[in-house]
C-alpha positions in Angstrom: -125.3 65.8 129.4 -125.7 64.9 125.8 -122.0 64.1 125.6 -122.2 61.5 128.4 -125.3 59.9 126.8 -123.5 59.6 123.4 -120.4 57.9 125.1 -122.7 55.5 126.9 -124.6 54.6 123.7 -121.3 54.2 121.8 -119.9 51.9 124.5 -123.0 49.7 124.5 -122.9 49.5 120.7 -119.2 48.4 120.8 -119.9 45.8 123.4 -122.9 44.4 121.5 -120.9 44.1 118.3 -118.2 42.0 120.0 -115.5 44.6 119.7 -112.9 44.6 122.5 -113.6 47.3 125.1 -110.8 49.0 127.1 -110.2 46.7 129.9 -112.9 44.3 128.6 -112.6 40.7 127.5 -114.8 40.5 124.4 -113.7 38.3 121.5 -113.1 40.0 118.2 -116.2 40.1 116.0 -115.0 37.5 113.5 -113.7 34.9 116.1 -115.8 31.9 117.0 -115.6 30.8 120.6 -116.6 27.1 120.9 -119.3 26.2 123.4 -118.7 23.2 125.6 -121.3 20.9 124.1 -121.2 17.5 122.4 -121.1 17.2 118.6 -124.7 15.9 118.6 -125.9 18.7 120.8 -124.2 21.2 118.6 -126.2 19.9 115.6 -129.6 20.4 117.3 -130.3 23.6 115.5 -128.4 22.7 112.3 -130.2 23.3 109.0 -131.7 20.2 107.3 -128.9 20.0 104.8 -126.2 19.5 107.4 -125.3 15.8 107.9 -126.4 14.8 111.4 -129.1 17.4 111.7 -132.1 16.1 113.6 -134.3 17.7 111.0 -133.2 15.1 108.5 -135.0 12.3 110.3 -137.7 10.7 108.1 -136.4 12.5 104.9 -135.2 10.5 101.9 -131.5 9.5 101.9 -131.1 9.9 98.1 -131.5 13.2 96.2 -130.6 16.5 97.6 -131.7 18.2 100.7 -130.9 21.7 99.4 -129.7 24.9 101.0 -133.4 26.0 100.8 -134.3 23.2 103.2 -136.3 21.4 100.6 -135.9 17.9 99.1 -134.9 17.9 95.4 -134.4 15.1 92.9 -133.2 17.4 90.1 -129.9 18.4 91.6 -126.6 17.3 93.0 -125.5 18.6 96.4 -122.2 18.5 98.2 -121.8 19.5 101.9 -118.4 20.3 103.3 -117.2 20.6 106.9 -114.3 22.7 108.2 -113.2 22.2 111.8 -109.8 23.8 112.3 -110.4 27.5 112.0 -111.6 30.0 114.6 -112.0 32.9 112.3 -115.7 32.7 111.1 -115.2 34.3 107.7 -112.1 32.2 106.9 -113.9 29.0 108.0 -117.0 29.8 105.9 -114.8 30.7 102.8 -112.8 27.5 103.1 -116.1 25.5 103.5 -117.5 27.2 100.4 -114.4 26.4 98.4 -114.4 22.8 99.7 -118.1 22.3 98.9 -117.5 23.5 95.3 -114.5 21.1 95.0 -116.7 18.2 96.3 -119.4 19.1 93.6 -116.7 18.9 91.0 -115.4 15.5 92.3 -119.0 14.1 92.4 -119.6 15.3 88.9 -116.4 13.5 87.7 -117.4 10.3 89.5 -120.8 10.4 87.9 -119.7 11.3 84.4 -117.0 8.6 84.2 -119.4 5.7 83.9 -121.6 7.6 81.5 -118.8 8.5 79.2 -117.2 5.1 79.4 -113.6 4.1 78.7 -113.4 6.2 75.5 -113.0 9.4 77.4 -109.7 9.9 79.3 -110.1 10.4 83.1 -108.3 13.7 82.9 -111.0 15.0 80.5 -113.7 14.0 82.9 -112.0 15.7 85.7 -111.4 18.9 83.6 -115.1 19.0 82.5 -116.3 18.5 86.1 -114.1 21.4 87.3 -115.3 23.6 84.5 -118.9 22.7 85.3 -118.3 23.4 89.0 -116.9 26.8 88.1 -119.8 27.7 85.8 -122.9 26.2 87.4 -122.0 25.1 91.0 -123.1 27.6 93.6 -122.9 27.7 97.4 -126.5 28.1 98.6 -126.0 28.2 102.3 -123.4 28.2 105.1 -123.7 27.5 108.8 -121.4 27.6 111.8 -122.2 25.3 114.7 -121.8 26.2 118.4 -118.6 24.2 118.4 -117.2 26.4 115.6 -117.5 23.8 112.8 -118.3 25.5 109.5 -120.5 23.9 106.9 -121.3 24.9 103.3 -123.6 23.4 100.7 -123.0 23.7 97.0 -125.6 22.6 94.4 -125.8 21.9 90.7 -129.2 21.7 89.1 -130.2 19.5 86.2 -131.4 22.5 84.1 -128.0 24.2 84.5 -126.1 21.1 83.8 -128.1 20.5 80.6 -127.7 24.1 79.5 -123.9 24.0 79.9 -123.6 20.6 78.2 -125.6 21.8 75.2 -123.6 25.0 75.1 -123.7 27.6 72.3 -124.0 26.5 68.7 -120.3 26.8 67.8 -118.3 25.2 65.0 -115.6 22.8 66.1 -113.0 25.3 64.9 -114.5 28.2 66.8 -114.8 26.1 70.0 -111.1 25.0 69.7 -109.8 28.5 69.1 -111.8 29.9 72.0 -110.5 27.3 74.3 -106.9 27.7 73.2 -107.2 31.4 73.8 -109.4 31.4 76.8 -107.0 33.4 78.9 -107.0 36.2 76.3 -110.8 36.2 76.1 -111.4 36.1 79.9 -108.3 37.6 81.3 -107.1 41.2 81.5 
């Protein structure tokens, strides 16, 4: 009797986790099956940071509606959207990478006017990518009922200031470390 009960419990657990049963038609665990709803209906339960979320109504349009659901004036946010993938983990990972890239692009766009024409555009882009890699972080992801994945990356003012001030290095030390960064960081 115990054997039949164990098999029944195991079968229920497999069905609940989304695994394919013998003769069953359950989707794999990591596959998103889009619901037949409109885009606006799909956003009804979206976190406040997702563009188009009904929870954004009445909130400021400038500043950052962060991954914590709060409004911030001390950070830069970038939200990405990925619509072409059905594998949830792949869609979330792609959205995470895209949101970090968007943070880098936003930093480059904002730093350009501050630095003026004396700094080459390539330098601004390089610095923004470096900052994104060091201080940008994905603080939340969400997959809508129509299988659109969203991710939000944020950079705080405190982190930006810390990175810009950097350690107290001589010009020579900074140059040498940058020239040999692959040796310092790599295998």
